[in-house]
C-alpha positions in Angstrom: -28.2 9.7 74.3 -30.4 6.4 74.1 -34.1 6.8 75.6 -34.8 3.5 76.1 -31.9 3.3 78.7 -30.2 0.6 76.6 -26.6 -0.1 77.6 -23.5 -0.5 75.8 -19.7 -1.2 76.6 -17.0 0.7 75.3 -13.4 0.4 75.0 -11.4 3.2 76.6 -7.7 3.8 77.6 -5.7 6.0 79.9 -2.3 6.6 78.0 -2.0 6.7 74.7 -0.8 3.2 73.4 -1.6 1.7 76.6 -3.9 -1.3 77.8 -7.8 -0.7 76.8 -10.5 -1.5 79.2 -13.7 -2.1 78.8 -16.3 -0.2 80.7 -20.5 0.2 80.7 -22.4 3.1 79.5 -26.0 4.4 78.5 -24.9 6.8 76.1 -24.8 5.8 72.5 -23.4 9.2 71.2 -20.0 8.7 72.5 -16.8 8.4 69.8 -13.5 7.5 69.3 -11.5 10.1 70.8 -14.0 11.2 73.4 -12.8 12.0 76.7 -15.1 10.6 80.0 -14.5 10.4 83.7 -14.0 6.7 85.2 -13.4 4.9 88.4 -9.5 3.2 88.4 -8.1 1.6 90.7 -6.4 4.9 91.6 -9.4 7.0 92.1 -11.3 9.3 89.3 -9.5 9.1 86.1 -9.6 11.0 82.9 -9.9 8.2 80.0 -9.8 8.7 75.9 -12.5 5.9 74.1 -10.8 3.9 71.5 -13.7 2.4 70.5 -17.5 3.5 70.2 -20.6 1.8 72.2 -21.6 -1.7 71.4 -24.5 -3.6 72.4 -24.0 -5.0 75.9 -25.3 -8.2 73.9 -21.8 -8.6 72.2 -19.6 -8.1 75.9 -18.1 -11.7 76.1 -15.7 -11.1 78.6 -16.3 -12.7 82.4 -14.9 -9.6 84.2 -17.4 -7.1 85.5 -18.2 -4.3 83.7 -18.3 -1.4 85.5 -19.9 1.8 84.0 -18.1 5.0 83.3 -19.2 8.1 85.9 -19.6 10.6 82.6 -18.3 12.3 79.7 -16.0 14.9 80.6 -16.6 18.4 80.7 -14.4 21.1 79.9 -13.2 22.0 83.3 -12.2 18.4 83.7 -10.3 18.3 80.4 -8.2 21.5 81.2 -7.4 19.9 84.5 -6.5 17.0 82.9 -4.3 18.8 80.5 -2.7 20.4 83.1 -1.9 17.9 85.0 0.2 16.2 81.9 2.1 19.4 81.6 2.7 19.3 85.0 4.0 15.5 85.2 6.4 16.6 82.1 8.0 19.5 84.5 7.9 17.2 87.5 9.7 14.5 85.2 12.5 17.2 84.2 12.9 18.0 87.8 13.0 14.2 88.7 15.9 14.0 86.0 18.1 16.6 87.6 17.9 15.2 90.8 18.7 11.4 89.4 21.6 12.7 88.1 22.5 14.6 91.0 22.7 11.6 93.0 23.9 9.5 90.5 21.0 6.9 90.4 21.6 4.2 87.3 18.0 4.7 86.5 16.4 6.0 83.1 13.1 7.7 83.8 10.3 6.7 81.4 6.9 8.3 82.0 5.4 10.8 84.7 1.6 11.0 85.8 -0.7 12.9 88.0 -3.4 11.0 89.4 -6.6 13.1 88.8 -6.9 14.9 91.9 -3.2 15.5 92.3 -2.9 13.4 95.3 0.1 11.1 93.9 2.4 11.0 91.1 3.3 7.8 89.2 7.0 7.7 87.7 8.2 4.8 85.8 11.8 4.0 84.9 14.5 1.4 83.9 17.4 -0.3 85.2 19.7 -2.9 84.9 19.8 -3.5 88.6 17.6 -2.6 91.9 17.7 1.2 92.7 18.0 2.6 96.2 15.6 5.9 95.4 14.5 6.6 99.0 16.3 9.9 99.1 14.9 10.6 95.7 11.2 10.1 96.9 12.0 12.4 99.9 13.4 15.1 97.5 10.7 14.9 94.9 7.7 14.7 97.7 9.6 17.8 99.4 9.0 19.7 96.5 6.2 18.2 94.4 3.8 18.3 97.4 2.5 14.9 96.5 3.1 11.4 97.1 5.6 10.0 94.8 5.3 6.7 94.1 8.3 5.0 91.8 7.6 1.6 89.8 10.4 -0.1 88.0 9.4 -1.9 84.9 10.8 -4.2 82.4 12.5 -4.3 78.7 9.3 -5.1 77.3 7.2 -2.7 79.3 9.6 -0.3 78.1 9.8 -1.1 74.2 6.0 -0.6 74.7 5.8 2.6 76.2 8.9 4.1 74.0 7.5 2.2 70.4 9.7 1.9 67.2 9.4 0.0 63.9 10.0 -3.7 64.2 11.8 -5.7 61.6 8.7 -6.1 59.6 8.8 -2.3 59.2 5.6 -2.0 60.9 5.0 -0.2 64.5 5.9 -2.5 67.2 2.9 -4.8 68.2 3.6 -4.2 71.7 3.3 -0.5 71.3 0.0 -0.6 68.7 -2.1 -3.3 70.2 -0.9 -6.0 71.9 -1.5 -6.4 75.5 -0.3 -9.2 77.2 3.5 -10.8 76.9 3.3 -14.8 77.6 4.6 -17.8 76.3 7.5 -16.8 74.3 10.2 -19.2 74.4 12.9 -20.6 71.8 11.0 -23.3 71.6 8.3 -21.5 69.2 11.6 -20.6 66.9 12.2 -24.5 66.7 8.8 -25.3 66.1 8.6 -23.1 62.9 11.9 -24.0 61.7 13.8 -20.8 61.9 17.7 -20.6 62.3 18.5 -20.0 66.0 20.2 -16.5 65.4 19.0 -14.8 68.9 20.2 -11.4 67.7 17.8 -11.7 64.9 14.8 -13.3 66.5 14.8 -10.4 69.3 13.1 -7.3 69.5 13.9 -3.6 70.3 13.2 -5.2 74.0 15.9 -7.5 73.5 13.7 -10.1 74.3 12.3 -12.7 71.6 9.8 -11.4 69.3 6.7 -11.5 70.6 5.5 -12.3 67.1 6.9 -15.8 67.1 3.8 -17.0 68.7 1.3 -15.6 65.7 1.9 -18.7 63.4 3.0 -21.3 65.8 0.1 -23.1 65.9 -0.4 -23.0 62.4 2.8 -24.8 62.4 2.0 -27.4 64.8 -0.7 -28.2 63.0 0.3 -28.4 59.4 3.6 -30.4 60.5 1.6 -33.4 61.2 1.1 -33.6 57.5 4.5 -33.9 56.8 6.5 -37.1 57.2 9.8 -36.9 59.3 13.0 -35.4 58.8 15.1 -38.5 57.7 12.2 -40.5 56.1 13.5 -42.4 53.3 11.4 -43.2 49.9 11.6 -44.9 46.7 10.9 -44.2 42.9 12.2 -46.3 39.9 14.7 -47.8 42.2 16.0 -44.7 43.7 16.6 -43.9 47.0 15.6 -40.8 48.5 15.6 -38.6 51.8 14.0 -36.4 53.2 16.1 -33.8 54.6 13.6 -30.9 55.0 10.5 -29.0 54.2 8.8 -26.3 53.8 5.4 -26.2 55.7 4.4 -22.4 53.9 4.8 -23.9 50.5 3.9 -27.5 51.3 6.9 -28.6 49.8 10.0 -31.3 50.3 13.4 -31.8 49.6 14.4 -35.4 48.7 18.3 -35.8 48.9 19.6 -38.9 46.6 22.8 -40.1 45.7 23.2 -37.6 42.8 21.6 -34.4 44.1 18.2 -33.5 45.0 14.8 -32.4 43.8 12.1 -30.0 45.2 8.6 -31.5 45.6 5.2 -30.7 46.4 3.9 -32.4 49.4 0.7 -34.2 47.6 3.3 -35.4 44.6 5.4 -37.4 47.3 2.1 -38.8 48.9 1.1 -40.1 45.6 4.1 -41.2 43.7 6.8 -41.9 46.1 6.6 -45.2 48.3 7.8 -45.3 52.0 10.9 -47.2 52.1 11.8 -46.5 55.6 10.4 -43.5 58.1 12.1 -42.3 61.1 11.0 -42.1 64.3 
């Protein structure tokens, strides 16, 4: 540990693949994979370090930086591991009751709070589920408070994981924290074929990666003439029917066929006859 009380911040996560949070610390010996005690919204919790300590000068967020309590000791780690094992048993019992009550829900995760005063169970369902009877049975059997929470299809994919169309693990399962601004307009802006099945991910929603290059396309398209613009060269009339932003090429159709040209060559050698607005 540092001797001059210099402050650092670290990134921690409560669940594998879950959202990461920043906490403050004076312990610069913490390493990725270490476990620490933190004060969460649900009380004291054991969390895993996913990024090493960095100088507090590099912390750029406006969010208040709470301090970790301390490094978790062996007893606390054993309790944490017992909680995980018991949560799995609780999940199995819950599944038997879901089937017995014929509830249309898919159980996803179960997690005890560190002090075991509550167990959180997440599930997915197509419609609203009346789980009041289930909660009574679980509370009586588990001897603790039970909280059931329904999550959406994107959050389900984040929990379950898998491989995307690119062949890599799902972004939401590895690093993506927020799901915002994903609409069909992004596909249109990137001139992608509007084939919804191919533009959808494991969750059935539009691919999150549609937003990665959207700003690039928005800016790059400003360099290109409008689709439908016409040009002349050597008394031949050409019409711009499509263009490729990545390769910076254009397709010009004329009466006898078409040509593919670099954008710079079009601007240099062809004269605008009429630019469609």
